[in-house]
C-alpha positions in Angstrom: 95.1 -17.8 38.7 93.2 -15.9 36.1 93.3 -18.9 33.7 92.1 -21.2 36.5 89.1 -19.0 37.1 88.3 -18.9 33.4 88.5 -22.7 33.2 86.3 -23.1 36.2 83.7 -20.7 34.8 83.7 -22.5 31.4 83.3 -25.8 33.1 80.3 -24.6 35.2 78.7 -22.9 32.2 79.2 -25.9 29.9 75.8 -27.3 29.1 73.9 -24.4 30.7 74.3 -21.6 28.2 71.8 -23.0 25.7 69.0 -23.4 28.3 69.8 -19.9 29.6 69.4 -18.6 26.0 66.2 -20.5 25.5 64.8 -19.1 28.8 65.6 -15.5 27.8 64.0 -15.9 24.4 60.9 -17.4 25.9 60.5 -14.6 28.5 60.9 -11.8 25.9 58.6 -13.5 23.4 55.9 -14.1 26.0 56.0 -10.5 27.1 55.7 -9.1 23.5 53.0 -11.6 22.5 51.0 -10.7 25.6 51.2 -7.0 24.7 50.2 -7.7 21.1 47.2 -9.8 22.4 46.1 -7.0 24.7 46.7 -8.7 28.0 48.2 -5.5 29.6 51.0 -3.0 29.0 53.4 -4.7 31.4 52.6 -8.4 31.3 55.2 -9.6 33.8 53.2 -12.7 34.7 53.4 -13.9 31.1 57.2 -13.8 31.3 57.2 -15.5 34.7 54.9 -18.3 33.5 57.2 -18.8 30.5 60.3 -19.1 32.6 58.7 -21.5 35.1 57.2 -23.6 32.4 60.3 -23.8 30.3 62.3 -24.8 33.4 60.1 -27.9 33.6 60.6 -28.9 29.9 64.4 -29.2 30.2 65.0 -33.0 30.3 61.3 -33.7 30.7 58.5 -35.0 28.5 55.8 -32.7 27.2 53.1 -34.0 29.6 55.3 -33.0 32.5 55.5 -29.4 31.1 51.8 -29.4 30.6 51.3 -30.6 34.1 53.4 -27.7 35.4 51.4 -25.2 33.4 48.2 -26.7 34.8 49.7 -26.2 38.3 50.5 -22.6 37.5 46.9 -21.9 36.3 45.4 -23.7 39.3 47.5 -21.6 41.7 46.4 -18.5 40.0 42.7 -19.3 40.1 42.8 -20.3 43.8 44.9 -17.3 44.8 42.7 -14.9 42.9 39.5 -16.2 44.5 41.0 -16.1 48.0 42.6 -12.6 47.6 39.3 -11.2 46.5 37.6 -12.7 49.6 40.2 -12.0 52.3 42.6 -9.4 50.8 46.4 -9.3 50.9 48.9 -10.0 53.7 51.3 -12.6 55.1 48.6 -14.7 56.8 46.7 -14.7 53.5 49.8 -15.9 51.6 50.2 -18.8 54.0 46.5 -19.8 53.6 46.9 -19.5 49.8 49.8 -21.9 49.7 48.0 -24.4 51.8 44.8 -24.2 49.8 46.5 -24.3 46.4 48.6 -27.3 47.3 45.6 -29.1 48.8 43.6 -28.5 45.6 46.4 -29.8 43.5 46.7 -33.0 45.6 42.9 -33.5 45.5 43.0 -33.3 41.7 45.6 -36.1 41.6 48.6 -33.9 40.7 52.1 -35.0 41.1 54.9 -33.3 43.1 55.6 -30.9 40.3 52.0 -29.7 40.0 51.6 -29.3 43.8 54.8 -27.2 44.1 54.0 -25.0 41.2 50.5 -24.4 42.4 52.0 -23.0 45.6 54.6 -20.9 43.8 51.9 -19.4 41.6 49.7 -18.6 44.5 52.5 -16.7 46.2 53.2 -14.7 43.0 49.6 -13.7 42.5 49.3 -12.6 46.1 52.5 -10.6 45.9 52.2 -8.9 42.4 50.0 -6.0 41.7 46.4 -7.1 41.2 44.8 -7.3 37.8 41.8 -9.1 36.4 41.8 -12.9 36.8 41.0 -13.5 33.2 44.0 -11.3 32.2 46.3 -13.3 34.5 45.0 -16.6 33.1 45.6 -15.3 29.6 49.2 -14.4 30.5 49.7 -17.9 31.9 48.4 -19.5 28.7 50.7 -17.2 26.6 53.7 -17.9 28.8 53.2 -21.6 28.9 52.4 -21.8 25.2 55.5 -19.8 24.3 57.7 -22.0 26.5 56.4 -25.2 24.9 56.9 -23.7 21.4 60.5 -22.5 22.2 61.5 -25.9 23.7 59.7 -28.2 21.2 59.8 -26.2 17.9 62.3 -23.3 18.0 65.1 -24.8 20.0 64.3 -28.6 20.3 66.9 -30.6 22.2 69.0 -33.2 20.4 66.8 -36.4 20.8 69.8 -38.7 20.0 72.2 -37.1 22.5 70.3 -38.1 25.6 69.6 -41.7 24.6 73.3 -42.1 23.4 74.6 -40.9 26.8 72.2 -43.1 28.7 73.1 -46.1 26.6 76.8 -45.5 27.2 76.3 -45.1 30.9 74.1 -48.2 31.2 76.5 -50.6 29.4 79.6 -48.9 30.8 78.5 -49.6 34.3 77.4 -53.1 33.4 80.8 -53.8 31.8 82.5 -52.5 35.0 80.5 -54.9 37.2 81.4 -57.8 35.0 85.1 -56.8 35.1 85.0 -56.7 38.9 83.2 -60.0 39.1 85.8 -61.6 36.8 88.6 -60.3 39.0 86.9 -61.6 42.2 86.4 -65.0 40.7 89.9 -65.3 39.4 91.3 -64.4 42.8 88.7 -66.0 45.0 88.2 -62.6 46.6 84.9 -62.6 48.5 85.2 -58.9 49.5 85.6 -57.8 45.8 82.7 -60.1 44.8 80.5 -58.4 47.5 81.5 -55.0 46.1 80.5 -56.2 42.6 77.2 -57.5 43.9 76.4 -54.1 45.4 77.4 -52.3 42.2 75.1 -54.7 40.3 72.2 -53.7 42.5 72.8 -50.1 41.5 72.4 -50.9 37.8 68.7 -50.4 38.1 69.3 -46.7 38.4 71.1 -46.6 35.1 68.4 -48.8 33.6 65.8 -46.3 34.7 67.8 -43.5 33.2 67.9 -45.3 29.9 64.1 -45.9 30.0 63.5 -42.2 30.7 65.9 -41.0 28.0 64.1 -43.2 25.4 60.8 -41.8 26.5 62.1 -38.2 26.2 63.8 -39.0 22.9 60.6 -40.4 21.4 58.6 -37.5 22.7 61.0 -35.1 21.2 61.0 -36.7 17.7 57.2 -36.9 17.8 56.8 -33.2 18.1 60.0 -31.5 17.1 61.0 -30.8 13.4 63.9 -33.3 13.5 65.4 -35.3 10.7 64.2 -38.8 9.9 67.7 -40.0 10.8 67.2 -38.8 14.4 63.9 -40.7 14.6 65.6 -43.9 13.4 68.5 -43.5 15.8 66.2 -43.0 18.8 64.4 -46.2 17.8 67.6 -48.1 17.5 68.5 -47.3 21.1 64.9 -48.0 22.2 65.0 -51.5 20.9 67.9 -52.3 23.2 66.0 -51.5 26.4 64.3 -54.9 26.8 67.6 -56.7 26.3 69.4 -54.4 28.7 66.8 -55.2 31.3 67.4 -58.9 30.8 71.2 -58.4 30.9 70.9 -56.5 34.2 68.8 -59.3 35.7 71.2 -62.0 34.5 74.2 -60.0 35.7 72.8 -59.7 39.2 72.3 -63.5 39.3 75.8 -64.1 37.9 77.4 -61.9 40.5 75.5 -63.6 43.3 76.8 -67.0 42.1 80.3 -65.6 41.9 80.0 -64.4 45.5 78.8 -67.8 46.6 81.8 -69.4 44.8 84.2 -67.0 46.5 82.7 -67.6 50.0 82.7 -71.3 49.6 86.4 -71.7 49.6 86.5 -73.3 46.2 89.7 -72.8 44.1 89.8 -69.8 41.8 88.4 -70.3 38.3 90.7 -68.6 35.8 88.9 -69.9 32.7 85.5 -69.0 33.9 86.8 -65.6 35.0 88.1 -65.1 31.5 84.7 -65.8 30.1 83.1 -63.2 32.3 85.9 -60.8 31.4 85.1 -61.4 27.7 81.4 -60.5 28.4 82.6 -57.2 30.0 84.6 -56.4 26.8 81.6 -57.2 24.6 79.3 -55.0 26.8 81.7 -52.1 26.6 81.8 -52.4 22.8 78.0 -52.2 22.5 77.5 -48.4 22.7 80.2 -47.8 20.1 78.4 -49.8 17.4 75.7 -47.2 17.2 78.3 -44.8 15.7 80.4 -47.5 14.1 78.1 -50.4 12.9 81.0 -52.6 12.0 81.6 -53.2 15.7 78.5 -55.4 15.7 80.7 -58.3 14.6 83.1 -57.7 17.4 80.4 -57.8 20.0 79.0 -61.0 18.5 82.3 -62.9 18.3 83.5 -61.8 21.8 80.2 -62.7 23.5 80.1 -66.1 21.8 83.7 -66.7 22.8 82.6 -66.1 26.4 79.8 -68.6 26.1 82.2 -71.1 24.6 84.6 -70.7 27.4 81.9 -71.1 30.0 80.5 -74.2 28.3 83.9 -75.8 28.2 84.5 -75.2 31.9 81.1 -76.6 32.9 81.7 -79.7 30.9 85.2 -80.2 32.4 84.2 -79.4 36.0 80.8 -80.9 37.0 80.4 -78.6 40.0 77.0 -77.1 40.9 78.2 -73.6 41.5 80.5 -73.6 38.5 77.6 -74.9 36.4 75.4 -72.1 37.6 78.0 -69.4 36.8 78.5 -71.0 33.4 74.8 -71.0 32.7 74.5 -67.3 33.6 77.4 -66.5 31.3 75.7 -68.2 28.4 72.4 -66.4 29.1 74.1 -63.1 29.5 76.0 -63.7 26.3 72.8 -64.1 24.4 71.3 -60.9 26.0 74.3 -59.0 24.7 74.1 -60.5 21.3 70.4 -59.7 21.1 71.0 -56.1 22.3 73.6 -55.7 19.6 71.4 -57.1 16.9 68.4 -55.0 18.1 70.4 -51.9 17.6 70.9 -52.9 13.9 67.7 -54.5 12.7 64.1 -53.9 13.7 62.7 -57.3 13.0 65.8 -59.6 12.7 65.2 -63.3 13.2 68.1 -63.4 15.6 66.4 -60.9 17.9 63.1 -62.8 17.9 64.7 -66.3 18.4 64.4 -67.8 22.0 67.6 -67.9 24.0 68.1 -71.6 23.9 67.4 -71.8 20.2 69.9 -69.0 19.6 72.5 -70.8 21.7 72.1 -74.0 19.8 71.8 -72.4 16.4 74.9 -70.1 16.5 78.3 -71.8 16.1 80.4 -71.2 19.1 84.2 -70.7 18.7 86.5 -73.2 20.4 87.4 -72.4 24.0 90.8 -71.0 24.5 
């Protein structure tokens, strides 16, 4: 029982201890810096501002953190003016929240700024009063310390986020292709429909990848990271456009598979094998960032899938089969380009049009 409790505690704390340490360091640093700068003897608001601001920077870009700090300052200004005019009390707090949030909305602030404007207004109305300029100084100190701690003292690993997002993106894409292949080989319309629904959800993974790249680039721009980290982030970033094309082609492919399954046509074992090969190639993609030699595996498996699909289309002049084969070929090129983009910045293979690449690369014989 005791070991189970310890394991549960470790699992829940995993990934959170480092942010907790950063927050503690930021709160203490903001307090002492405010005292040194003469804000006041007990600058609680500086620590509060640091904690709130640092909370926004975890997993966010710098402009989001700056937006939050702006919301904090806006709430302080509005709250201080209202408190001076109408005094303290519960009705005043309600009015402060409304006015601070309205002001944030009128200034074009996002949800983050609007929320923090309200939080800051409540804090100002609740804490002991002090001069407005002193509170503003504390907010600036707290926000500045939070940004410094997050970006300079304890910067996040810029490569870890994009690596995880890349693995999740291509992992889910490979799963969709695997399910589509199984549905086609069995003529299972129900499984094909499930694959279609899963393909629609790939947009969420794609958005996660875009966000991770933005955060990674923002981190390497400001944090004192190694050149290798900058290069790794860019390697992942160059795959985004090809991942977008791969997702679009996968959705189309799965729709054609669903149409085939619903039409009552006989199962297509060879075409299913081609789609299964694509899934294998996709699942290999994230690993090549750590093991570049896998690039050749991705290339050969993807081209094998294109060759299988081409052979089936030539052998069976069926419209739906031809559509599936065409999508397999297009998706194979998306995968190859994504693989090459992760290795070279300006490779001719990446820049070549899809049809030219299909014609220029030798395809292996279909099995």
